[in-house]
C-alpha positions in Angstrom: 13.0 34.6 27.1 14.6 32.3 29.7 11.4 32.8 31.9 9.5 31.0 29.3 11.7 27.9 28.9 9.5 25.8 31.1 6.4 26.9 29.3 8.0 26.0 25.9 9.1 22.6 27.1 5.5 21.9 28.3 4.4 22.6 24.7 7.0 20.2 23.4 5.5 17.6 25.9 2.0 18.3 24.8 3.0 17.5 21.2 5.3 14.6 21.5 3.8 12.6 24.5 0.3 11.9 22.9 1.8 10.8 19.7 4.3 8.6 21.3 1.6 7.1 23.6 -0.7 6.6 20.6 1.8 4.7 18.5 2.8 2.5 21.5 -0.9 1.5 21.8 -1.1 1.0 18.0 1.8 -1.4 18.1 0.1 -3.4 21.0 -3.3 -3.3 19.2 -3.3 -5.6 16.1 -7.0 -6.0 15.9 -8.0 -2.5 14.7 -8.2 -1.7 11.0 -5.9 1.0 9.5 -8.9 3.2 9.1 -9.8 3.0 12.8 -6.1 3.8 13.6 -6.2 6.8 11.3 -9.4 8.1 13.0 -7.8 7.7 16.5 -4.7 9.6 15.4 -7.0 12.3 14.0 -8.7 12.6 17.3 -5.3 12.8 19.1 -4.1 15.5 16.7 -7.2 17.6 17.3 -6.6 17.4 21.1 -3.0 18.4 20.7 -4.0 21.3 18.6 -6.7 22.6 20.9 -4.2 22.2 24.0 -1.3 24.1 22.4 -3.7 26.9 21.3 -5.4 27.1 24.6 -2.1 27.6 26.6 0.2 29.7 24.3 3.6 31.1 25.4 2.9 34.9 26.0 5.8 37.3 25.9 6.4 41.0 25.3 3.8 43.4 23.9 1.0 40.9 24.0 2.7 38.5 21.6 2.0 34.8 22.0 3.3 31.6 20.5 2.3 28.0 20.1 3.0 24.8 18.2 -0.2 24.6 16.2 1.8 24.2 13.0 2.9 20.7 14.1 -0.2 18.9 14.4 -1.4 20.5 11.0 1.7 19.3 9.2 1.3 15.8 10.7 -2.3 15.6 9.6 -1.5 16.8 6.0 1.4 14.4 5.5 0.4 11.4 7.5 -3.5 11.3 7.6 -4.6 13.0 4.3 -5.2 16.3 2.7 -8.9 16.5 3.3 -8.6 15.7 6.9 -5.7 18.2 7.1 -8.0 20.8 5.6 -10.6 20.0 8.3 -8.0 20.5 11.1 -7.0 23.7 9.5 -10.7 24.8 9.6 -11.0 23.7 13.3 -7.9 25.8 14.0 -9.3 29.0 12.2 -12.7 28.6 14.1 -10.9 28.1 17.5 -8.7 31.0 16.7 -11.8 33.1 16.2 -13.2 31.9 19.5 -10.0 32.9 21.3 -10.1 36.3 19.7 -6.9 36.1 17.7 -6.1 38.9 15.3 -4.8 38.6 11.8 -7.1 35.7 10.8 -6.9 36.8 7.2 -3.2 36.5 6.9 -3.2 33.1 8.9 -5.9 31.8 6.5 -3.9 32.8 3.3 -0.7 31.3 4.9 -2.5 28.0 5.4 -4.2 27.9 2.1 -0.9 28.3 0.4 0.5 25.6 2.6 -2.4 23.3 1.7 -1.7 23.9 -2.0 2.0 23.1 -1.6 1.0 19.9 0.3 -1.4 18.9 -2.5 1.4 18.7 -5.0 4.0 17.1 -2.7 1.7 14.5 -0.9 2.0 11.8 -3.6 5.9 12.0 -3.8 6.4 12.6 -0.1 5.9 9.0 1.1 8.3 7.6 -1.5 11.2 9.9 -0.4 14.0 8.8 1.9 13.8 10.0 5.4 16.5 12.8 5.1 14.6 14.2 2.0 11.4 14.2 3.9 13.0 16.2 6.6 14.3 18.6 4.0 10.9 19.1 2.4 9.4 19.8 5.8 12.1 22.3 6.6 11.6 24.0 3.4 7.9 24.5 3.9 8.4 25.6 7.5 11.0 28.0 6.3 8.5 29.6 4.0 6.2 30.2 7.0 9.0 31.8 9.0 9.9 34.1 6.1 6.2 35.2 5.8 6.1 35.9 9.6 9.4 38.0 9.3 7.9 40.0 6.5 4.7 40.7 8.5 6.7 41.8 11.6 8.8 44.2 9.4 5.7 45.7 7.7 4.0 46.2 11.0 7.2 47.9 12.4 7.7 45.1 14.9 11.2 44.3 13.9 12.2 44.0 17.6 10.2 40.8 17.7 12.1 39.1 15.1 14.7 37.6 17.3 12.2 36.1 19.6 10.2 34.8 16.7 13.2 33.2 15.3 14.1 31.5 18.6 10.6 30.1 19.0 10.6 29.1 15.2 13.8 27.2 15.7 12.3 25.3 18.7 9.2 24.5 16.7 11.3 23.3 13.7 13.4 21.0 15.9 10.1 19.7 17.7 8.6 19.1 14.2 11.6 17.2 13.0 11.5 15.0 16.2 7.8 14.3 15.8 8.4 13.3 12.2 11.4 11.1 13.1 9.2 9.5 15.9 6.3 8.8 13.5 8.7 7.5 10.8 10.5 5.2 13.2 7.3 3.8 14.7 5.7 3.3 11.2 8.9 1.4 10.3 8.5 -0.7 13.5 4.9 -1.5 12.7 5.8 -2.4 9.1 8.7 -4.7 10.4 6.3 -6.4 12.9 3.7 -7.0 10.1 6.4 -8.5 7.9 7.6 -10.6 10.6 4.2 -11.9 11.4 3.6 -12.6 7.7 6.9 -14.4 7.4 6.2 -16.5 10.4 2.8 -17.3 9.1 4.2 -18.2 5.7 6.8 -20.5 7.3 4.2 -22.3 9.3 2.0 -22.7 6.2 4.9 -23.8 4.1 5.9 -26.6 6.5 2.3 -27.7 6.9 1.5 -27.5 3.1 4.7 -29.6 2.4 4.0 -32.2 5.0 0.2 -32.6 4.2 0.7 -32.4 0.4 3.2 -35.2 0.4 1.1 -37.4 2.6 -2.0 -36.9 0.6 -0.7 -37.0 -2.9 0.3 -40.7 -2.6 -3.1 -42.1 -1.8 -4.6 -39.8 -4.4 -2.3 -41.3 -7.0 -3.3 -44.8 -6.0 -7.1 -44.0 -6.2 -6.5 -42.3 -9.5 -4.7 -45.3 -10.9 -7.4 -47.8 -9.8 -10.2 -45.7 -11.2 -8.5 -45.6 -14.6 -8.1 -49.3 -14.4 -11.9 -49.7 -13.6 -12.7 -47.4 -16.5 -11.2 -50.0 -18.9 -13.5 -52.8 -17.6 -16.2 -53.6 -20.2 -18.6 -54.7 -17.5 -19.3 -51.4 -16.0 -22.4 -49.4 -17.1 -22.4 -46.0 -18.8 -23.8 -44.4 -15.7 -21.1 -45.9 -13.7 -18.5 -44.7 -16.1 -20.0 -41.1 -15.8 -19.6 -41.3 -12.0 -16.0 -42.4 -12.5 -15.4 -39.5 -15.0 -16.7 -37.0 -12.3 -14.6 -38.7 -9.6 -11.4 -38.4 -11.8 -12.1 -34.7 -12.5 -12.4 -34.0 -8.8 -9.1 -36.0 -8.2 -7.4 -33.9 -10.8 -8.6 -30.8 -9.1 -7.4 -32.0 -5.8 -4.0 -32.8 -7.2 -3.8 -29.3 -8.7 -4.5 -27.8 -5.4 -1.8 -30.0 -3.7 0.6 -28.8 -6.5 -0.2 -25.2 -5.5 0.5 -26.0 -1.9 3.9 -27.6 -2.9 4.8 -24.4 -4.9 3.8 -22.4 -1.9 6.1 -24.5 0.3 9.2 -25.0 -1.8 11.9 -22.3 -2.0 12.7 -20.5 -5.2 15.7 -22.2 -6.4 15.2 -21.8 -10.2 17.9 -20.0 -12.1 17.1 -16.5 -13.5 17.7 -15.2 -16.9 17.0 -12.1 -19.1 13.4 -12.3 -20.2 11.7 -10.3 -22.8 8.3 -9.9 -21.0 6.8 -8.3 -24.0 7.1 -11.6 -25.8 6.0 -13.7 -22.8 3.0 -11.4 -22.3 2.0 -11.7 -25.9 2.3 -15.4 -25.8 0.2 -15.7 -22.6 -2.5 -13.5 -24.1 -2.6 -15.8 -27.1 -2.7 -18.8 -25.0 -5.7 -17.4 -22.9 -7.6 -16.3 -26.1 -9.7 -19.5 -26.3 -10.6 -19.2 -22.7 -11.7 -15.6 -23.1 -13.6 -16.3 -26.3 -15.7 -19.1 -24.5 -16.8 -16.3 -22.1 -17.3 -13.9 -24.9 -14.8 -11.5 -23.4 -13.0 -8.8 -25.5 -9.2 -8.5 -24.8 -7.4 -5.3 -25.7 -3.7 -5.1 -25.4 -1.0 -2.4 -25.6 2.4 -3.9 -25.1 5.5 -2.0 -25.6 8.3 -3.7 -27.3 11.6 -4.9 -25.7 10.6 -4.9 -22.1 13.3 -6.9 -20.3 13.4 -8.1 -16.8 15.5 -10.8 -15.0 13.7 -13.8 -13.7 12.4 -17.3 -14.5 10.2 -17.7 -17.6 8.2 -20.4 -16.0 7.4 -18.4 -12.9 6.6 -15.2 -14.9 4.2 -17.1 -17.1 2.6 -18.7 -14.0 2.0 -15.2 -12.7 0.6 -13.8 -15.9 -1.7 -16.8 -16.6 -3.0 -16.8 -13.0 -3.9 -13.1 -12.9 -5.4 -13.0 -16.5 -7.4 -16.2 -15.7 -8.7 -14.7 -12.5 -9.6 -11.4 -14.4 -11.6 -13.4 -17.0 -13.4 -15.3 -14.3 -14.3 -12.1 -12.5 -15.8 -10.6 -15.6 -18.0 -13.6 -16.3 -19.5 -13.0 -19.7 -19.6 -10.2 -22.3 -16.9 -8.0 -20.7 -13.6 -6.2 -21.5 -10.2 -7.2 -20.3 -7.4 -4.6 -21.0 -3.7 -5.5 -20.8 -1.0 -2.8 -20.9 2.7 -3.1 -20.5 5.2 -0.3 -20.6 8.4 1.0 -19.1 8.3 3.8 -16.5 10.9 5.1 -13.9 13.3 2.2 -14.4 10.5 -0.3 -14.0 8.4 -2.6 -16.3 4.8 -2.1 -15.5 2.1 -4.6 -16.5 -1.5 -3.6 -15.9 -4.2 -6.1 -16.1 -7.7 -4.6 -15.8 -11.1 -6.1 -16.0 -14.6 -4.5 -15.8 -16.0 -7.2 -13.6 -17.8 -7.0 -10.4 -14.9 -5.5 -8.4 -14.2 -5.9 -4.7 -14.9 -4.2 -1.5 -12.1 -2.6 0.6 -12.3 -5.4 3.1 -11.8 -8.0 0.2 -9.1 -5.9 -1.3 -7.1 -5.8 2.0 -7.1 -9.6 2.0 -5.9 -10.3 -1.5 -2.7 -12.3 -1.5 -3.4 -13.8 1.8 -3.1 -17.6 1.9 -6.4 -19.4 1.8 -8.4 -16.2 1.0 -10.4 -16.3 -2.2 -13.3 -14.4 -3.7 -14.3 -17.5 -5.8 -16.4 -20.3 -4.5 -14.1 -23.0 -5.4 -10.8 -21.0 -5.0 -8.1 -21.7 -2.4 -6.4 -18.4 -2.5 -3.0 -20.1 -3.0 -2.5 -19.2 -6.5 -2.3 -15.4 -5.8 -0.3 -15.9 -2.8 2.3 -17.7 -5.0 2.1 -14.8 -7.5 2.8 -12.3 -4.8 5.7 -14.4 -3.6 7.2 -14.7 -7.1 7.0 -11.0 -7.8 8.5 -10.2 -4.4 11.4 -12.6 -4.9 12.2 -10.6 -8.2 12.4 -7.3 -6.1 9.1 -6.1 -7.6 5.6 -5.4 -6.4 1.9 -6.1 -7.1 -0.6 -3.3 -6.5 -4.4 -4.0 -6.6 -7.0 -1.4 -7.3 -10.7 -2.2 -7.3 -14.1 -0.7 -6.9 -17.3 -2.5 -6.6 -19.3 -2.6 -9.9 -16.4 -1.1 -11.8 -13.7 -3.7 -11.9 -10.2 -4.5 -10.8 -6.7 -3.7 -11.8 -3.5 -5.7 -11.0 -0.5 -3.6 -11.5 2.8 -5.5 -11.6 6.0 -3.6 -11.3 9.3 -5.2 -11.9 12.9 -3.7 -12.2 13.8 -3.3 -15.9 17.1 -4.6 -17.3 18.5 -2.8 -20.4 20.2 -4.7 -23.2 22.5 -3.1 -25.8 19.8 -3.4 -28.5 17.1 -1.4 -26.6 19.2 1.0 -24.5 20.1 3.2 -27.5 
């Protein structure tokens, strides 16, 4: 066994070094899209798989050992189930080329693993790191047990100790790889949040200074135009021109107010809010607007949904998102609004059957100055995201071109004595 230590360490290096190199390059490269990063990682994983299978650790009685399980685990958990299945298929084909025996048992093992991953995949990324390591250890433990049973059935019990030692090394290497990936993903996320924070800080300062400087002359122009409107000597045509000018000034002032809302910190006091009532009031408020567009609004609002926040800010978020949904539909559409409690959270889903958004548009939603509307500034949604984030909640956006868009608002729920029974 000691004779193979160098070879085993070589396999550890084969697995860890490419992944470390890849993530270091990802941190430096901010221009590539997540999809391109995922494709590059998949290519790296396939290279690792082929290398570790091409140079296995050979020991007594023709037995050999490699780290193929690690790139497969990484693909299934961090790239996706379908790509993981593709990597498993590549592994089986390459095993056939190398002349490996027992392909049927190997195939059955990996089919079972893929099924387990299918049920775990959605919950895995929401787990804490220590629980992720426990899940991986449990799945790998299942593989070790099946290997042990196979050796016993084939009267090869003398190989169990060596298999167990190699399995332990693989398990430790797998945990190291996962720790590396989780750590680097956290660093990438922190960098992204830092860049976003710096950008928002610059935008806030710029918005505050520009808005204050521009609002004063706008107010002056607005006042003089209203004085001119009172003059009996102007013609009806001139009066119409002034009306148009005033409406554009009001729009400009509205945009400036949005910028000021973006710039100012949230110092408003919070209180217990029955979001069920606030949502019902907002829907009633927006009814006339939806009726003009001939849009049907269906609601399903659970009673006594309480959150902690500011009424004005919550109403601002709801009005903004519902108004955007109505405008996205255009005419003769359906707007669905659901509110319910789930997993200690209040969930509000606002869904339209409008034109929907592409993946590229979806990735930019909430970014300052980005809007899918011709006359939009993109500031309104940015403020909505800020408000919900300050309330320790989140906004998820799902959309498909030609099918519509869903805004899913999640906020921590607060129970009162009357609704916690």
